[in-house]
PDB file of N, CA, C and O in Angstrom:
ATOM      1  N   MET A   1       0.852  -1.169   0.000  1.00  0.00           N
ATOM      2  CA  MET A   1       0.000   0.000   0.000  1.00  0.00           C
ATOM      3  C   MET A   1       0.903   1.240   0.000  1.00  0.00           C
ATOM      4  O   MET A   1       1.828   1.323   0.809  1.00  0.00           O
ATOM      5  N   PRO A   2       0.654   2.186  -0.879  1.00  0.00           N
ATOM      6  CA  PRO A   2       1.498   3.379  -0.954  1.00  0.00           C
ATOM      7  C   PRO A   2       1.251   4.310   0.235  1.00  0.00           C
ATOM      8  O   PRO A   2       0.198   4.280   0.872  1.00  0.00           O
ATOM      9  N   PHE A   3       2.252   5.130   0.505  1.00  0.00           N
ATOM     10  CA  PHE A   3       2.130   6.098   1.598  1.00  0.00           C
ATOM     11  C   PHE A   3       1.246   7.249   1.144  1.00  0.00           C
ATOM     12  O   PHE A   3       1.237   7.587  -0.040  1.00  0.00           O
ATOM     13  N   PRO A   4       0.491   7.869   2.079  1.00  0.00           N
ATOM     14  CA  PRO A   4      -0.362   9.003   1.698  1.00  0.00           C
ATOM     15  C   PRO A   4       0.475  10.200   1.254  1.00  0.00           C
ATOM     16  O   PRO A   4       1.541  10.474   1.805  1.00  0.00           O
ATOM     17  N   ILE A   5      -0.030  10.899   0.253  1.00  0.00           N
ATOM     18  CA  ILE A   5       0.620  12.101  -0.259  1.00  0.00           C
ATOM     19  C   ILE A   5       0.045  13.298   0.494  1.00  0.00           C
ATOM     20  O   ILE A   5      -1.170  13.493   0.539  1.00  0.00           O
ATOM     21  N   LYS A   6       0.924  14.087   1.078  1.00  0.00           N
ATOM     22  CA  LYS A   6       0.520  15.282   1.811  1.00  0.00           C
ATOM     23  C   LYS A   6       1.135  16.500   1.151  1.00  0.00           C
ATOM     24  O   LYS A   6       2.080  16.374   0.373  1.00  0.00           O
ATOM     25  N   ILE A   7       0.611  17.678   1.451  1.00  0.00           N
ATOM     26  CA  ILE A   7       1.149  18.940   0.959  1.00  0.00           C
ATOM     27  C   ILE A   7       1.694  19.686   2.171  1.00  0.00           C
ATOM     28  O   ILE A   7       1.003  19.842   3.178  1.00  0.00           O
ATOM     29  N   CYS A   8       2.932  20.144   2.066  1.00  0.00           N
ATOM     30  CA  CYS A   8       3.615  20.825   3.160  1.00  0.00           C
ATOM     31  C   CYS A   8       2.908  22.144   3.470  1.00  0.00           C
ATOM     32  O   CYS A   8       2.587  22.914   2.565  1.00  0.00           O
ATOM     33  N   ALA A   9       2.668  22.394   4.759  1.00  0.00           N
ATOM     34  CA  ALA A   9       2.004  23.623   5.177  1.00  0.00           C
ATOM     35  C   ALA A   9       2.926  24.828   5.078  1.00  0.00           C
ATOM     36  O   ALA A   9       2.451  25.964   5.072  1.00  0.00           O
ATOM     37  N   VAL A  10       4.241  24.603   5.000  1.00  0.00           N
ATOM     38  CA  VAL A  10       5.188  25.711   4.961  1.00  0.00           C
ATOM     39  C   VAL A  10       5.540  26.091   3.530  1.00  0.00           C
ATOM     40  O   VAL A  10       5.384  27.245   3.132  1.00  0.00           O
ATOM     41  N   CYS A  11       6.023  25.102   2.744  1.00  0.00           N
ATOM     42  CA  CYS A  11       6.510  25.427   1.400  1.00  0.00           C
ATOM     43  C   CYS A  11       5.536  25.031   0.291  1.00  0.00           C
ATOM     44  O   CYS A  11       5.688  25.482  -0.844  1.00  0.00           O
ATOM     45  N   GLY A  12       4.546  24.205   0.594  1.00  0.00           N
ATOM     46  CA  GLY A  12       3.544  23.830  -0.399  1.00  0.00           C
ATOM     47  C   GLY A  12       3.927  22.674  -1.296  1.00  0.00           C
ATOM     48  O   GLY A  12       3.184  22.366  -2.228  1.00  0.00           O
ATOM     49  N   GLU A  13       5.056  22.016  -1.061  1.00  0.00           N
ATOM     50  CA  GLU A  13       5.474  20.876  -1.879  1.00  0.00           C
ATOM     51  C   GLU A  13       4.773  19.606  -1.416  1.00  0.00           C
ATOM     52  O   GLU A  13       4.404  19.474  -0.249  1.00  0.00           O
ATOM     53  N   GLU A  14       4.596  18.672  -2.350  1.00  0.00           N
ATOM     54  CA  GLU A  14       4.022  17.386  -2.007  1.00  0.00           C
ATOM     55  C   GLU A  14       5.113  16.462  -1.475  1.00  0.00           C
ATOM     56  O   GLU A  14       6.257  16.512  -1.927  1.00  0.00           O
ATOM     57  N   PHE A  15       4.742  15.606  -0.498  1.00  0.00           N
ATOM     58  CA  PHE A  15       5.673  14.630   0.050  1.00  0.00           C
ATOM     59  C   PHE A  15       4.884  13.426   0.531  1.00  0.00           C
ATOM     60  O   PHE A  15       3.682  13.515   0.784  1.00  0.00           O
ATOM     61  N   GLU A  16       5.584  12.283   0.657  1.00  0.00           N
ATOM     62  CA  GLU A  16       4.960  11.074   1.166  1.00  0.00           C
ATOM     63  C   GLU A  16       5.092  11.043   2.676  1.00  0.00           C
ATOM     64  O   GLU A  16       6.184  11.229   3.212  1.00  0.00           O
ATOM     65  N   LEU A  17       3.996  10.812   3.355  1.00  0.00           N
ATOM     66  CA  LEU A  17       4.008  10.723   4.806  1.00  0.00           C
ATOM     67  C   LEU A  17       4.359   9.295   5.190  1.00  0.00           C
ATOM     68  O   LEU A  17       3.514   8.401   5.151  1.00  0.00           O
ATOM     69  N   LYS A  18       5.615   9.093   5.562  1.00  0.00           N
ATOM     70  CA  LYS A  18       6.105   7.757   5.904  1.00  0.00           C
ATOM     71  C   LYS A  18       6.129   7.587   7.418  1.00  0.00           C
ATOM     72  O   LYS A  18       6.318   8.558   8.150  1.00  0.00           O
ATOM     73  N   PRO A  19       5.936   6.348   7.891  1.00  0.00           N
ATOM     74  CA  PRO A  19       6.013   6.118   9.335  1.00  0.00           C
ATOM     75  C   PRO A  19       7.417   6.416   9.849  1.00  0.00           C
ATOM     76  O   PRO A  19       8.404   6.120   9.176  1.00  0.00           O
ATOM     77  N   GLY A  20       7.504   6.990  11.015  1.00  0.00           N
ATOM     78  CA  GLY A  20       8.789   7.303  11.615  1.00  0.00           C
ATOM     79  C   GLY A  20       9.422   8.572  11.092  1.00  0.00           C
ATOM     80  O   GLY A  20      10.573   8.864  11.414  1.00  0.00           O
ATOM     81  N   LYS A  21       8.685   9.344  10.280  1.00  0.00           N
ATOM     82  CA  LYS A  21       9.225  10.611   9.764  1.00  0.00           C
ATOM     83  C   LYS A  21       9.370  11.592  10.915  1.00  0.00           C
ATOM     84  O   LYS A  21       8.411  11.822  11.652  1.00  0.00           O
ATOM     85  N   PRO A  22      10.558  12.176  11.085  1.00  0.00           N
ATOM     86  CA  PRO A  22      10.729  13.138  12.174  1.00  0.00           C
ATOM     87  C   PRO A  22       9.997  14.441  11.875  1.00  0.00           C
ATOM     88  O   PRO A  22       9.819  14.801  10.711  1.00  0.00           O
ATOM     89  N   GLY A  23       9.583  15.132  12.897  1.00  0.00           N
ATOM     90  CA  GLY A  23       8.949  16.434  12.710  1.00  0.00           C
ATOM     91  C   GLY A  23       7.438  16.347  12.649  1.00  0.00           C
ATOM     92  O   GLY A  23       6.838  15.393  13.146  1.00  0.00           O
ATOM     93  N   PHE A  24       6.833  17.340  12.042  1.00  0.00           N
ATOM     94  CA  PHE A  24       5.390  17.454  11.980  1.00  0.00           C
ATOM     95  C   PHE A  24       4.825  16.665  10.799  1.00  0.00           C
ATOM     96  O   PHE A  24       5.495  16.498   9.780  1.00  0.00           O
ATOM     97  N   ALA A  25       3.591  16.183  10.942  1.00  0.00           N
ATOM     98  CA  ALA A  25       2.964  15.401   9.886  1.00  0.00           C
ATOM     99  C   ALA A  25       2.503  16.271   8.727  1.00  0.00           C
ATOM    100  O   ALA A  25       2.250  15.751   7.640  1.00  0.00           O
ATOM    101  N   ASN A  26       2.387  17.579   8.925  1.00  0.00           N
ATOM    102  CA  ASN A  26       1.931  18.448   7.838  1.00  0.00           C
ATOM    103  C   ASN A  26       3.081  19.231   7.215  1.00  0.00           C
ATOM    104  O   ASN A  26       2.845  20.188   6.477  1.00  0.00           O
ATOM    105  N   ARG A  27       4.342  18.832   7.506  1.00  0.00           N
ATOM    106  CA  ARG A  27       5.514  19.493   6.925  1.00  0.00           C
ATOM    107  C   ARG A  27       6.404  18.475   6.238  1.00  0.00           C
ATOM    108  O   ARG A  27       6.539  17.341   6.698  1.00  0.00           O
ATOM    109  N   CYS A  28       7.005  18.883   5.141  1.00  0.00           N
ATOM    110  CA  CYS A  28       7.920  17.996   4.415  1.00  0.00           C
ATOM    111  C   CYS A  28       9.194  17.804   5.248  1.00  0.00           C
ATOM    112  O   CYS A  28       9.447  18.581   6.169  1.00  0.00           O
ATOM    113  N   PRO A  29       9.995  16.782   4.940  1.00  0.00           N
ATOM    114  CA  PRO A  29      11.211  16.542   5.735  1.00  0.00           C
ATOM    115  C   PRO A  29      12.158  17.740   5.772  1.00  0.00           C
ATOM    116  O   PRO A  29      12.808  17.968   6.792  1.00  0.00           O
ATOM    117  N   ALA A  30      12.252  18.506   4.695  1.00  0.00           N
ATOM    118  CA  ALA A  30      13.148  19.665   4.679  1.00  0.00           C
ATOM    119  C   ALA A  30      12.659  20.755   5.637  1.00  0.00           C
ATOM    120  O   ALA A  30      13.471  21.411   6.289  1.00  0.00           O
ATOM    121  N   CYS A  31      11.362  20.950   5.727  1.00  0.00           N
ATOM    122  CA  CYS A  31      10.809  21.980   6.610  1.00  0.00           C
ATOM    123  C   CYS A  31      10.677  21.493   8.052  1.00  0.00           C
ATOM    124  O   CYS A  31      10.495  22.302   8.962  1.00  0.00           O
ATOM    125  N   SER A  32      10.768  20.170   8.271  1.00  0.00           N
ATOM    126  CA  SER A  32      10.655  19.618   9.617  1.00  0.00           C
ATOM    127  C   SER A  32      11.970  19.621  10.366  1.00  0.00           C
ATOM    128  O   SER A  32      11.989  19.338  11.564  1.00  0.00           O
ATOM    129  N   GLU A  33      13.081  19.935   9.692  1.00  0.00           N
ATOM    130  CA  GLU A  33      14.372  19.918  10.357  1.00  0.00           C
ATOM    131  C   GLU A  33      14.375  20.941  11.473  1.00  0.00           C
ATOM    132  O   GLU A  33      13.801  22.020  11.325  1.00  0.00           O
ATOM    133  N   PRO A  34      15.019  20.615  12.602  1.00  0.00           N
ATOM    134  CA  PRO A  34      15.038  21.561  13.718  1.00  0.00           C
ATOM    135  C   PRO A  34      15.743  22.852  13.340  1.00  0.00           C
ATOM    136  O   PRO A  34      16.669  22.862  12.529  1.00  0.00           O
ATOM    137  N   GLU A  35      15.283  23.943  13.948  1.00  0.00           N
ATOM    138  CA  GLU A  35      15.890  25.242  13.677  1.00  0.00           C
ATOM    139  C   GLU A  35      17.264  25.303  14.326  1.00  0.00           C
ATOM    140  O   GLU A  35      17.634  24.417  15.097  1.00  0.00           O
ATOM    141  N   GLU A  36      18.009  26.337  14.017  1.00  0.00           N
ATOM    142  CA  GLU A  36      19.355  26.484  14.554  1.00  0.00           C
ATOM    143  C   GLU A  36      19.312  26.516  16.078  1.00  0.00           C
ATOM    144  O   GLU A  36      18.449  27.161  16.674  1.00  0.00           O
ATOM    145  N   ALA A  37      20.252  25.814  16.698  1.00  0.00           N
ATOM    146  CA  ALA A  37      20.283  25.738  18.159  1.00  0.00           C
ATOM    147  C   ALA A  37      20.659  27.079  18.778  1.00  0.00           C
ATOM    148  O   ALA A  37      20.302  27.336  19.928  1.00  0.00           O
ATOM    149  N   GLY A  38      21.359  27.930  18.061  1.00  0.00           N
ATOM    150  CA  GLY A  38      21.791  29.209  18.601  1.00  0.00           C
ATOM    151  C   GLY A  38      20.754  30.302  18.499  1.00  0.00           C
ATOM    152  O   GLY A  38      20.990  31.415  18.967  1.00  0.00           O
ATOM    153  N   ALA A  39      19.619  30.021  17.904  1.00  0.00           N
ATOM    154  CA  ALA A  39      18.594  31.045  17.737  1.00  0.00           C
ATOM    155  C   ALA A  39      17.999  31.420  19.092  1.00  0.00           C
ATOM    156  O   ALA A  39      17.723  30.532  19.898  1.00  0.00           O
ATOM    157  N   PRO A  40      17.796  32.696  19.364  1.00  0.00           N
ATOM    158  CA  PRO A  40      17.238  33.088  20.655  1.00  0.00           C
ATOM    159  C   PRO A  40      15.800  32.611  20.792  1.00  0.00           C
ATOM    160  O   PRO A  40      15.003  32.727  19.861  1.00  0.00           O
ATOM    161  N   GLY A  41      15.479  32.075  21.960  1.00  0.00           N
ATOM    162  CA  GLY A  41      14.128  31.597  22.216  1.00  0.00           C
ATOM    163  C   GLY A  41      13.831  30.242  21.629  1.00  0.00           C
ATOM    164  O   GLY A  41      12.691  29.786  21.709  1.00  0.00           O
ATOM    165  N   SER A  42      14.817  29.570  21.037  1.00  0.00           N
ATOM    166  CA  SER A  42      14.552  28.279  20.429  1.00  0.00           C
ATOM    167  C   SER A  42      14.544  27.160  21.441  1.00  0.00           C
ATOM    168  O   SER A  42      14.039  26.073  21.159  1.00  0.00           O
ATOM    169  N   SER A  43      15.100  27.407  22.628  1.00  0.00           N
ATOM    170  CA  SER A  43      15.177  26.373  23.648  1.00  0.00           C
ATOM    171  C   SER A  43      14.600  26.901  24.948  1.00  0.00           C
ATOM    172  O   SER A  43      14.885  28.027  25.357  1.00  0.00           O
ATOM    173  N   LEU A  44      13.780  26.072  25.599  1.00  0.00           N
ATOM    174  CA  LEU A  44      13.212  26.489  26.865  1.00  0.00           C
ATOM    175  C   LEU A  44      14.223  26.367  27.995  1.00  0.00           C
ATOM    176  O   LEU A  44      14.193  27.154  28.942  1.00  0.00           O
ATOM    177  N   SER A  45      15.111  25.395  27.906  1.00  0.00           N
ATOM    178  CA  SER A  45      16.127  25.243  28.956  1.00  0.00           C
ATOM    179  C   SER A  45      17.388  25.968  28.516  1.00  0.00           C
ATOM    180  O   SER A  45      18.108  25.510  27.629  1.00  0.00           O
ATOM    181  N   SER A  46      17.640  27.093  29.142  1.00  0.00           N
ATOM    182  CA  SER A  46      18.758  27.933  28.720  1.00  0.00           C
ATOM    183  C   SER A  46      20.079  27.450  29.285  1.00  0.00           C
ATOM    184  O   SER A  46      21.133  27.827  28.773  1.00  0.00           O
ATOM    185  N   GLY A  47      20.056  26.621  30.333  1.00  0.00           N
ATOM    186  CA  GLY A  47      21.288  26.157  30.921  1.00  0.00           C
ATOM    187  C   GLY A  47      21.814  27.080  31.995  1.00  0.00           C
ATOM    188  O   GLY A  47      22.815  26.757  32.635  1.00  0.00           O
ATOM    189  N   ASP A  48      21.184  28.207  32.217  1.00  0.00           N
ATOM    190  CA  ASP A  48      21.610  29.149  33.237  1.00  0.00           C
ATOM    191  C   ASP A  48      20.923  28.773  34.545  1.00  0.00           C
ATOM    192  O   ASP A  48      19.722  28.990  34.703  1.00  0.00           O
ATOM    193  N   SER A  49      21.683  28.210  35.480  1.00  0.00           N
ATOM    194  CA  SER A  49      21.078  27.696  36.711  1.00  0.00           C
ATOM    195  C   SER A  49      20.504  28.805  37.580  1.00  0.00           C
ATOM    196  O   SER A  49      19.496  28.590  38.254  1.00  0.00           O
ATOM    197  N   GLU A  50      21.116  29.987  37.583  1.00  0.00           N
ATOM    198  CA  GLU A  50      20.574  31.090  38.378  1.00  0.00           C
ATOM    199  C   GLU A  50      19.228  31.551  37.842  1.00  0.00           C
ATOM    200  O   GLU A  50      18.312  31.846  38.609  1.00  0.00           O
ATOM    201  N   LEU A  51      19.116  31.611  36.529  1.00  0.00           N
ATOM    202  CA  LEU A  51      17.858  32.017  35.916  1.00  0.00           C
ATOM    203  C   LEU A  51      16.769  30.979  36.190  1.00  0.00           C
ATOM    204  O   LEU A  51      15.628  31.337  36.480  1.00  0.00           O
ATOM    205  N   ASN A  52      17.120  29.701  36.100  1.00  0.00           N
ATOM    206  CA  ASN A  52      16.148  28.650  36.379  1.00  0.00           C
ATOM    207  C   ASN A  52      15.716  28.668  37.838  1.00  0.00           C
ATOM    208  O   ASN A  52      14.542  28.443  38.134  1.00  0.00           O
ATOM    209  N   ALA A  53      16.638  28.929  38.750  1.00  0.00           N
ATOM    210  CA  ALA A  53      16.290  29.005  40.167  1.00  0.00           C
ATOM    211  C   ALA A  53      15.345  30.178  40.419  1.00  0.00           C
ATOM    212  O   ALA A  53      14.409  30.060  41.210  1.00  0.00           O
ATOM    213  N   ALA A  54      15.583  31.299  39.757  1.00  0.00           N
ATOM    214  CA  ALA A  54      14.690  32.449  39.907  1.00  0.00           C
ATOM    215  C   ALA A  54      13.298  32.133  39.373  1.00  0.00           C
ATOM    216  O   ALA A  54      12.298  32.547  39.960  1.00  0.00           O
ATOM    217  N   ARG A  55      13.229  31.409  38.276  1.00  0.00           N
ATOM    218  CA  ARG A  55      11.920  31.005  37.733  1.00  0.00           C
ATOM    219  C   ARG A  55      11.193  30.089  38.706  1.00  0.00           C
ATOM    220  O   ARG A  55       9.996  30.257  38.938  1.00  0.00           O
ATOM    221  N   ARG A  56      11.907  29.116  39.281  1.00  0.00           N
ATOM    222  CA  ARG A  56      11.287  28.201  40.233  1.00  0.00           C
ATOM    223  C   ARG A  56      10.765  28.959  41.454  1.00  0.00           C
ATOM    224  O   ARG A  56       9.657  28.702  41.924  1.00  0.00           O
ATOM    225  N   ASN A  57      11.567  29.889  41.959  1.00  0.00           N
ATOM    226  CA  ASN A  57      11.140  30.667  43.125  1.00  0.00           C
ATOM    227  C   ASN A  57       9.919  31.517  42.804  1.00  0.00           C
ATOM    228  O   ASN A  57       9.010  31.624  43.627  1.00  0.00           O
ATOM    229  N   ALA A  58       9.886  32.115  41.639  1.00  0.00           N
ATOM    230  CA  ALA A  58       8.736  32.942  41.259  1.00  0.00           C
ATOM    231  C   ALA A  58       7.476  32.096  41.131  1.00  0.00           C
ATOM    232  O   ALA A  58       6.403  32.511  41.571  1.00  0.00           O
ATOM    233  N   MET A  59       7.596  30.916  40.531  1.00  0.00           N
ATOM    234  CA  MET A  59       6.430  30.035  40.402  1.00  0.00           C
ATOM    235  C   MET A  59       5.955  29.556  41.773  1.00  0.00           C
ATOM    236  O   MET A  59       4.753  29.504  42.032  1.00  0.00           O
ATOM    237  N   ARG A  60       6.900  29.208  42.651  1.00  0.00           N
ATOM    238  CA  ARG A  60       6.541  28.755  43.990  1.00  0.00           C
ATOM    239  C   ARG A  60       5.822  29.871  44.743  1.00  0.00           C
ATOM    240  O   ARG A  60       4.820  29.625  45.416  1.00  0.00           O
ATOM    241  N   ASP A  61       6.332  31.092  44.631  1.00  0.00           N
ATOM    242  CA  ASP A  61       5.708  32.217  45.319  1.00  0.00           C
ATOM    243  C   ASP A  61       4.301  32.485  44.796  1.00  0.00           C
ATOM    244  O   ASP A  61       3.397  32.797  45.572  1.00  0.00           O
ATOM    245  N   MET A  62       4.114  32.365  43.493  1.00  0.00           N
ATOM    246  CA  MET A  62       2.782  32.603  42.924  1.00  0.00           C
ATOM    247  C   MET A  62       1.813  31.499  43.324  1.00  0.00           C
ATOM    248  O   MET A  62       0.644  31.777  43.595  1.00  0.00           O
ATOM    249  N   LEU A  63       2.277  30.246  43.367  1.00  0.00           N
ATOM    250  CA  LEU A  63       1.384  29.146  43.671  1.00  0.00           C
ATOM    251  C   LEU A  63       1.021  29.052  45.147  1.00  0.00           C
ATOM    252  O   LEU A  63      -0.112  28.720  45.494  1.00  0.00           O
ATOM    253  N   TYR A  64       1.986  29.346  46.011  1.00  0.00           N
ATOM    254  CA  TYR A  64       1.791  29.078  47.440  1.00  0.00           C
ATOM    255  C   TYR A  64       1.760  30.334  48.297  1.00  0.00           C
ATOM    256  O   TYR A  64       1.934  30.236  49.512  1.00  0.00           O
ATOM    257  N   ARG A  65       1.546  31.504  47.717  1.00  0.00           N
ATOM    258  CA  ARG A  65       1.518  32.709  48.536  1.00  0.00           C
ATOM    259  C   ARG A  65       0.271  32.711  49.414  1.00  0.00           C
ATOM    260  O   ARG A  65      -0.784  32.208  49.026  1.00  0.00           O
ATOM    261  N   LYS A  66       0.415  33.282  50.592  1.00  0.00           N
ATOM    262  CA  LYS A  66      -0.692  33.312  51.550  1.00  0.00           C
ATOM    263  C   LYS A  66      -1.492  34.576  51.348  1.00  0.00           C
ATOM    264  O   LYS A  66      -0.950  35.680  51.300  1.00  0.00           O
ATOM    265  N   GLU A  67      -2.785  34.391  51.232  1.00  0.00           N
ATOM    266  CA  GLU A  67      -3.704  35.527  51.079  1.00  0.00           C
ATOM    267  C   GLU A  67      -4.071  36.007  52.480  1.00  0.00           C
ATOM    268  O   GLU A  67      -4.480  35.204  53.318  1.00  0.00           O
ATOM    269  N   SER A  68      -3.928  37.332  52.751  1.00  0.00           N
ATOM    270  CA  SER A  68      -4.293  37.817  54.085  1.00  0.00           C
ATOM    271  C   SER A  68      -5.564  38.617  54.037  1.00  0.00           C
ATOM    272  O   SER A  68      -6.025  39.106  55.068  1.00  0.00           O
TER     273      SER A  68
END
């Protein structure tokens, strides 16, 4: 049985949707490749432990603050 033919939502080219294809099901393999790792905002974990600790403290304070 042939693979279904899809049209890429980004570039508009047709491609075969094969099992195990990395990325999104509505994007061709070329458009599904991960973006550059150095791009700002591309990664949620920045690796800065002080910044992550500040985020954790802010979330803890917002979740568990006492209402008076």
